[in-house]
VEXKEGU-404842 format. One record per residue (C-alpha): x, y, z. Coordinates in pm, 1 decimal. Layout:
N
loba px X, py Y, pz Z;
...
end
This chain:
217
loba px 6648.9, py 8895.2, pz 11429.9;
loba px 6939.3, py 8903.7, pz 11182.8;
loba px 7122.8, py 8567.6, pz 11120.9;
loba px 7425.4, py 8536.0, pz 11299.5;
loba px 7733.1, py 8515.7, pz 11052.8;
loba px 7988.1, py 8255.7, pz 11141.8;
loba px 8342.5, py 8397.5, pz 11166.1;
loba px 8598.7, py 8321.4, pz 10887.2;
loba px 8843.7, py 8074.9, pz 11000.1;
loba px 9208.8, py 8134.4, pz 10918.9;
loba px 9440.3, py 7829.2, pz 10933.1;
loba px 9726.3, py 7934.7, pz 10695.8;
loba px 9885.8, py 8250.4, pz 10590.1;
loba px 10144.5, py 8384.2, pz 10344.7;
loba px 10376.4, py 8680.4, pz 10426.7;
loba px 10506.2, py 8857.6, pz 10123.2;
loba px 10796.6, py 9087.4, pz 10245.2;
loba px 11166.6, py 9124.1, pz 10170.0;
loba px 11287.5, py 9224.3, pz 10509.1;
loba px 11400.3, py 8902.8, pz 10684.9;
loba px 11396.6, py 9032.1, pz 11038.0;
loba px 11045.2, py 9200.0, pz 11009.0;
loba px 10926.1, py 8881.2, pz 10829.7;
loba px 11041.5, py 8670.2, pz 11138.4;
loba px 10881.2, py 8905.5, pz 11377.3;
loba px 10558.2, py 8909.7, pz 11173.3;
loba px 10546.1, py 8527.4, pz 11177.6;
loba px 10570.2, py 8528.9, pz 11560.0;
loba px 10312.7, py 8806.1, pz 11589.9;
loba px 10069.2, py 8618.8, pz 11370.9;
loba px 10115.5, py 8300.9, pz 11564.9;
loba px 10051.5, py 8489.9, pz 11888.2;
loba px 9742.1, py 8708.3, pz 11782.4;
loba px 9584.5, py 8469.0, pz 11530.7;
loba px 9681.1, py 8128.6, pz 11640.7;
loba px 9824.3, py 8050.7, pz 11301.9;
loba px 10096.6, py 7772.2, pz 11272.0;
loba px 10099.2, py 7726.1, pz 10905.4;
loba px 10265.4, py 8044.6, pz 10786.9;
loba px 10470.9, py 8064.0, pz 10478.6;
loba px 10698.2, py 8341.9, pz 10370.5;
loba px 10830.1, py 8488.5, pz 10035.9;
loba px 11068.1, py 8773.5, pz 9983.8;
loba px 10921.7, py 8876.9, pz 9647.4;
loba px 10610.5, py 8836.3, pz 9426.4;
loba px 10782.6, py 8576.1, pz 9196.1;
loba px 10863.7, py 8361.1, pz 9488.4;
loba px 10506.4, py 8392.3, pz 9627.3;
loba px 10328.6, py 8261.2, pz 9310.1;
loba px 10368.2, py 7890.4, pz 9382.2;
loba px 10262.9, py 7955.0, pz 9747.1;
loba px 9961.1, py 8134.4, pz 9625.3;
loba px 9850.7, py 7833.1, pz 9426.7;
loba px 9823.3, py 7629.5, pz 9758.4;
loba px 9543.6, py 7868.9, pz 9859.7;
loba px 9649.2, py 8037.2, pz 10192.2;
loba px 9353.7, py 8158.8, pz 10403.4;
loba px 9519.0, py 8503.9, pz 10469.3;
loba px 9788.9, py 8709.7, pz 10295.8;
loba px 9998.6, py 8974.3, pz 10432.6;
loba px 10157.0, py 9195.2, pz 10179.6;
loba px 10423.5, py 9469.0, pz 10182.5;
loba px 10377.2, py 9742.4, pz 9916.3;
loba px 10740.1, py 9770.4, pz 9827.6;
loba px 10889.8, py 9451.0, pz 9702.4;
loba px 11197.3, py 9390.7, pz 9493.1;
loba px 11014.7, py 9285.2, pz 9174.5;
loba px 10686.3, py 9493.5, pz 9200.8;
loba px 10608.0, py 9825.9, pz 9377.5;
loba px 10300.3, py 10006.6, pz 9508.3;
loba px 9960.8, py 9894.5, pz 9416.3;
loba px 10074.3, py 9667.8, pz 9136.7;
loba px 10172.1, py 9389.6, pz 9378.8;
loba px 9828.2, py 9409.5, pz 9537.8;
loba px 9647.3, py 9404.9, pz 9203.4;
loba px 9847.7, py 9100.1, pz 9104.0;
loba px 9787.8, py 8905.2, pz 9425.4;
loba px 9422.9, py 9001.4, pz 9420.1;
loba px 9402.6, py 8851.8, pz 9067.2;
loba px 9569.4, py 8537.6, pz 9193.8;
loba px 9390.9, py 8475.1, pz 9525.8;
loba px 9057.8, py 8513.6, pz 9682.2;
loba px 9187.9, py 8528.2, pz 10025.4;
loba px 9166.9, py 8854.2, pz 10225.3;
loba px 9481.4, py 9067.1, pz 10187.6;
loba px 9626.7, py 9270.2, pz 10473.9;
loba px 9870.8, py 9534.0, pz 10340.7;
loba px 10152.1, py 9594.8, pz 10597.0;
loba px 10362.5, py 9895.9, pz 10501.7;
loba px 10579.9, py 10165.2, pz 10636.2;
loba px 10403.1, py 10406.1, pz 10401.0;
loba px 10103.3, py 10484.7, pz 10615.9;
loba px 9927.3, py 10803.0, pz 10537.6;
loba px 9548.2, py 10838.2, pz 10479.2;
loba px 9628.0, py 10860.0, pz 10100.2;
loba px 9829.2, py 10541.1, pz 10079.5;
loba px 9590.4, py 10351.1, pz 10311.9;
loba px 9282.1, py 10464.9, pz 10118.3;
loba px 9437.8, py 10372.9, pz 9773.7;
loba px 9521.0, py 10028.1, pz 9909.7;
loba px 9165.7, py 9968.3, pz 10044.6;
loba px 9006.0, py 10098.7, pz 9753.8;
loba px 9249.5, py 9875.5, pz 9539.6;
loba px 9110.1, py 9559.9, pz 9697.9;
loba px 9292.7, py 9516.2, pz 10031.7;
loba px 9085.2, py 9397.5, pz 10317.9;
loba px 9286.4, py 9584.5, pz 10562.1;
loba px 9596.5, py 9807.5, pz 10618.6;
loba px 9845.1, py 9785.6, pz 10902.5;
loba px 10123.9, py 10043.5, pz 10933.0;
loba px 10451.1, py 9866.0, pz 11011.0;
loba px 10513.5, py 10047.8, pz 11331.2;
loba px 10189.6, py 9920.7, pz 11484.9;
loba px 10165.1, py 9748.0, pz 11831.5;
loba px 10067.8, py 9377.7, pz 11841.4;
loba px 9711.5, py 9471.7, pz 11946.5;
loba px 9666.0, py 9641.1, pz 11610.6;
loba px 9737.3, py 9317.5, pz 11438.1;
loba px 9510.6, py 9127.3, pz 11659.1;
loba px 9213.9, py 9370.8, pz 11598.3;
loba px 9288.1, py 9354.9, pz 11225.4;
loba px 9266.7, py 8971.9, pz 11218.5;
loba px 8936.7, py 8991.7, pz 11433.6;
loba px 8797.3, py 9238.5, pz 11198.2;
loba px 8864.2, py 9018.8, pz 10890.7;
loba px 8724.3, py 8712.8, pz 11063.7;
loba px 8401.7, py 8887.6, pz 11080.0;
loba px 8415.2, py 8978.5, pz 10703.9;
loba px 8486.6, py 9351.7, pz 10762.6;
loba px 8746.0, py 9579.5, pz 10634.6;
loba px 9013.0, py 9707.8, pz 10877.0;
loba px 9125.6, py 10067.2, pz 10900.5;
loba px 9400.5, py 10130.4, pz 11150.0;
loba px 9309.8, py 10342.7, pz 11447.8;
loba px 9370.8, py 10714.1, pz 11397.7;
loba px 9335.0, py 10689.2, pz 11016.7;
loba px 9044.1, py 10784.6, pz 10788.6;
loba px 8934.7, py 10607.4, pz 10463.1;
loba px 8928.0, py 10872.5, pz 10201.9;
loba px 8685.0, py 10868.3, pz 9910.2;
loba px 8798.1, py 10758.6, pz 9562.6;
loba px 8937.9, py 11058.2, pz 9378.5;
loba px 8875.2, py 11038.6, pz 8994.2;
loba px 9195.2, py 11041.7, pz 8807.9;
loba px 9277.8, py 11327.3, pz 8593.4;
loba px 9281.3, py 11272.7, pz 8205.3;
loba px 9346.1, py 11486.4, pz 7898.5;
loba px 9438.3, py 11841.3, pz 7968.7;
loba px 9427.7, py 11797.6, pz 8333.5;
loba px 9696.8, py 11514.6, pz 8312.2;
loba px 9908.7, py 11737.4, pz 8101.8;
loba px 9884.8, py 12021.7, pz 8354.4;
loba px 9994.2, py 11788.5, pz 8628.6;
loba px 10285.7, py 11664.0, pz 8429.5;
loba px 10382.5, py 12023.9, pz 8352.9;
loba px 10393.8, py 12085.5, pz 8727.7;
loba px 10685.5, py 11849.2, pz 8764.2;
loba px 11038.0, py 11994.4, pz 8825.6;
loba px 11306.1, py 11937.7, pz 8571.4;
loba px 11469.0, py 11654.2, pz 8765.7;
loba px 11121.6, py 11486.6, pz 8824.0;
loba px 11057.2, py 11510.1, pz 8461.9;
loba px 11388.2, py 11324.6, pz 8393.4;
loba px 11295.8, py 11060.7, pz 8640.0;
loba px 10944.0, py 11019.2, pz 8493.1;
loba px 11100.3, py 10963.5, pz 8158.2;
loba px 11314.2, py 10686.5, pz 8295.7;
loba px 11029.8, py 10546.0, pz 8485.3;
loba px 10836.0, py 10517.1, pz 8147.0;
loba px 11133.1, py 10332.5, pz 8011.2;
loba px 11091.5, py 10080.5, pz 8272.5;
loba px 11381.5, py 10150.9, pz 8471.5;
loba px 11400.9, py 10087.3, pz 8853.5;
loba px 11512.0, py 10323.2, pz 9129.4;
loba px 11867.9, py 10160.4, pz 9149.7;
loba px 11908.8, py 10213.0, pz 8780.3;
loba px 11767.2, py 10570.6, pz 8761.9;
loba px 12012.4, py 10664.1, pz 9056.3;
loba px 12299.5, py 10529.2, pz 8839.4;
loba px 12197.2, py 10701.5, pz 8529.7;
loba px 12137.4, py 11046.5, pz 8706.7;
loba px 12428.6, py 11002.9, pz 8947.6;
loba px 12221.6, py 11056.5, pz 9258.7;
loba px 12142.7, py 10849.7, pz 9558.9;
loba px 11859.5, py 10579.7, pz 9539.0;
loba px 11698.4, py 10745.2, pz 9834.8;
loba px 11669.0, py 11087.0, pz 9644.6;
loba px 11515.2, py 10896.2, pz 9362.7;
loba px 11258.3, py 10734.6, pz 9591.5;
loba px 11174.7, py 11091.6, pz 9721.0;
loba px 11142.9, py 11217.3, pz 9371.8;
loba px 10917.3, py 10921.0, pz 9265.7;
loba px 10691.5, py 10986.6, pz 9575.7;
loba px 10659.4, py 11352.1, pz 9470.9;
loba px 10583.8, py 11255.1, pz 9112.0;
loba px 10298.6, py 11009.5, pz 9207.4;
loba px 10158.7, py 11286.7, pz 9431.8;
loba px 10167.8, py 11552.0, pz 9165.5;
loba px 10006.8, py 11305.7, pz 8915.1;
loba px 9756.9, py 11188.3, pz 9157.8;
loba px 9857.6, py 10814.3, pz 9120.0;
loba px 9947.1, py 10539.0, pz 9352.5;
loba px 10189.8, py 10342.0, pz 9144.1;
loba px 10468.7, py 10360.1, pz 8875.1;
loba px 10232.6, py 10190.2, pz 8623.5;
loba px 9959.9, py 10451.8, pz 8684.6;
loba px 10223.8, py 10724.2, pz 8647.1;
loba px 10337.5, py 10582.5, pz 8307.9;
loba px 9963.9, py 10570.0, pz 8191.4;
loba px 9918.3, py 10924.1, pz 8319.7;
loba px 10219.1, py 11040.0, pz 8131.3;
loba px 10075.3, py 10879.2, pz 7811.4;
loba px 9749.3, py 11048.0, pz 7866.0;
loba px 9933.6, py 11384.2, pz 7886.0;
loba px 10120.9, py 11302.3, pz 7562.3;
loba px 10462.0, py 11290.1, pz 7762.3;
loba px 10758.5, py 11167.4, pz 7563.5;
end
């Protein structure tokens, strides 16, 4: 008979999300479904750093923060804490979910999920298991393109996407890119999503590296 595994006990949590109303709602949800009372919040990764040092038992992380976007935030939190990380994001297709889980997240919850999904996720993590939301499928790791393949992907970008990729490589944020190109920030976000899809990457940093692989200037 296999030995019974004692469930992991969560007594404290850290929520990293820059939307105050959602953050407040998430605090109440976690208090209800997980019985957590010691819940701290941070609107950005920089503000989360001193809280991470206190060693929260559970981390709930948004993928789009003011000071870091995409999987970069997950990677940094993963380096700084051994606590399981639940990614909570409005970007919730199989590709994003799979990238987050392969990138080290212990679970993924779409922001529009019902309370029962949050309860199921916490229960799953308590058993040491990875949580994939209902209705979604964990995709296999896709090998990133390099060399000529990367160059082909860069050449597939439209003229506007190429301009935006160049500005991303310069380290500019969406708001700065929108100002430089005289377009709406929402339009920039749409282009960035399309760029990452065409380059087969999941973060701006990966897009920059892919561009370098392709000899992009």
